[in-house]
C-alpha positions in Angstrom: 64.0 78.4 160.8 65.3 75.1 158.8 67.9 76.3 156.0 67.9 72.9 154.3 66.7 73.8 151.2 68.8 77.0 151.0 71.9 75.1 151.4 71.0 72.0 149.2 70.2 74.6 146.6 73.4 77.0 147.4 75.7 73.8 147.2 74.4 72.0 144.8 74.4 68.8 147.0 72.6 65.9 145.6 72.7 63.5 149.0 71.0 64.5 152.1 71.1 63.0 155.6 68.6 63.8 158.4 69.1 62.8 161.7 66.0 64.1 164.1 63.5 62.5 165.9 60.7 60.5 164.3 58.1 63.1 165.5 59.6 66.1 163.7 58.5 66.7 159.8 61.3 67.0 157.5 60.6 68.2 153.9 62.9 66.8 151.7 64.2 69.0 149.0 62.6 68.6 145.5 66.1 68.2 144.3 67.1 65.2 146.5 66.1 62.3 145.1 64.0 59.9 147.9 66.8 57.1 147.5 69.5 59.9 148.4 67.9 61.1 151.2 68.8 59.1 154.1 66.7 59.5 157.5 67.7 58.4 160.9 65.3 58.9 163.8 67.2 59.7 166.7 66.8 62.1 169.8 69.6 64.3 171.0 70.4 62.4 174.2 73.7 61.5 175.3 72.6 58.6 177.3 69.9 56.2 176.7 66.2 57.7 178.1 63.0 55.8 178.5 60.9 56.9 175.8 63.5 58.4 173.5 65.2 56.8 170.7 69.2 56.8 171.8 72.0 56.8 168.7 72.9 52.8 168.3 74.8 50.7 166.2 72.2 50.7 163.3 72.2 54.3 163.3 76.0 54.4 163.0 76.0 51.5 160.4 73.0 53.2 158.1 75.0 56.2 158.3 78.4 54.7 157.4 76.7 52.7 154.4 75.3 55.9 153.0 78.6 57.6 153.2 80.7 55.0 151.9 77.9 55.0 148.6 78.5 58.6 148.1 80.3 59.1 144.9 81.6 62.6 146.1 81.1 64.4 143.0 78.3 66.8 144.4 78.3 67.9 147.9 76.5 65.7 150.5 74.2 68.0 153.2 74.0 66.6 157.0 71.5 68.2 159.1 69.4 67.7 162.2 67.3 70.2 164.3 69.5 72.8 164.8 72.7 71.9 163.2 74.8 71.6 166.5 75.0 68.1 168.0 73.6 65.4 165.8 74.4 66.5 162.4 78.0 67.7 163.5 78.7 64.2 164.9 77.6 62.6 162.0 79.8 65.0 159.9 83.1 64.1 162.1 81.8 60.3 161.6 81.8 60.5 158.2 85.0 61.9 157.9 86.7 59.6 160.1 85.3 56.9 158.0 85.8 58.1 154.6 89.2 59.6 155.2 90.9 56.8 157.6 94.2 58.2 157.4 93.5 61.5 159.1 94.0 62.0 162.7 90.9 62.4 164.4 92.2 65.5 166.5 92.7 67.1 163.3 89.3 66.5 161.9 87.9 67.6 165.3 90.3 70.7 164.8 88.5 71.2 161.3 85.1 70.8 162.6 85.7 73.3 165.0 87.1 75.9 162.6 84.2 75.0 160.2 81.4 76.1 163.1 82.3 77.4 166.4 78.4 76.0 167.5 79.6 72.3 166.8 78.9 70.3 169.9 79.1 66.7 168.4 76.9 64.2 170.3 79.0 62.1 172.4 76.9 59.1 172.3 76.7 59.0 168.6 80.6 59.6 168.4 81.0 57.0 171.2 79.0 54.2 169.2 80.7 55.4 166.1 84.2 55.1 167.6 83.3 51.2 168.5 81.9 50.5 165.3 85.0 52.1 163.3 87.3 50.6 165.9 89.3 53.8 166.8 89.8 52.7 170.7 88.2 55.9 172.1 90.3 58.6 169.8 87.3 60.1 168.3 85.4 60.8 171.7 88.6 62.0 173.1 89.0 64.1 170.0 85.7 66.1 170.1 86.4 66.1 174.2 89.3 67.9 172.8 87.3 70.9 171.0 85.1 71.0 174.0 81.6 72.3 173.7 80.6 75.0 170.8 79.3 78.3 171.4 75.7 78.5 172.8 73.3 78.9 170.4 69.7 78.0 169.2 70.6 77.5 165.8 73.6 76.8 163.7 74.6 78.5 160.3 75.5 75.9 157.4 79.3 75.1 156.8 81.3 73.2 154.8 84.0 70.0 155.6 86.0 68.3 153.4 86.9 64.8 153.5 90.6 65.4 152.2 92.8 67.7 154.5 
């Protein structure tokens, strides 16, 4: 069951990022203006697979552009199908980009503390690592926290851009 509308309402978020395959219907909460909703059509895969959309530089660039335009006055909600892989990767990527002085290991540790289920999509993180010129540190950091607790769906959690 999607908790997007409840999470947006409960947090007062005014921006939303959706990372989900193009065939999955997504209803944007009425409180989120269309121009404040980024939809990234990508499959949850860790290597290119025929017939599926792998995370790419274009996806990461769109994520970074959207995140950098966020004024941070109100929360931003990031979601995917289960809240375990694509959205946690995107949240990790955004914090790395918006807080360049924070160490990748510290951000990954904060992610793990916030969500025992988080298993960031390695391909998405790897592409972002290259785009952000982090020399493998982002991928090493998510590898360092390991796989999250197995679950069909995560629960909403909060991460801060600042330490």
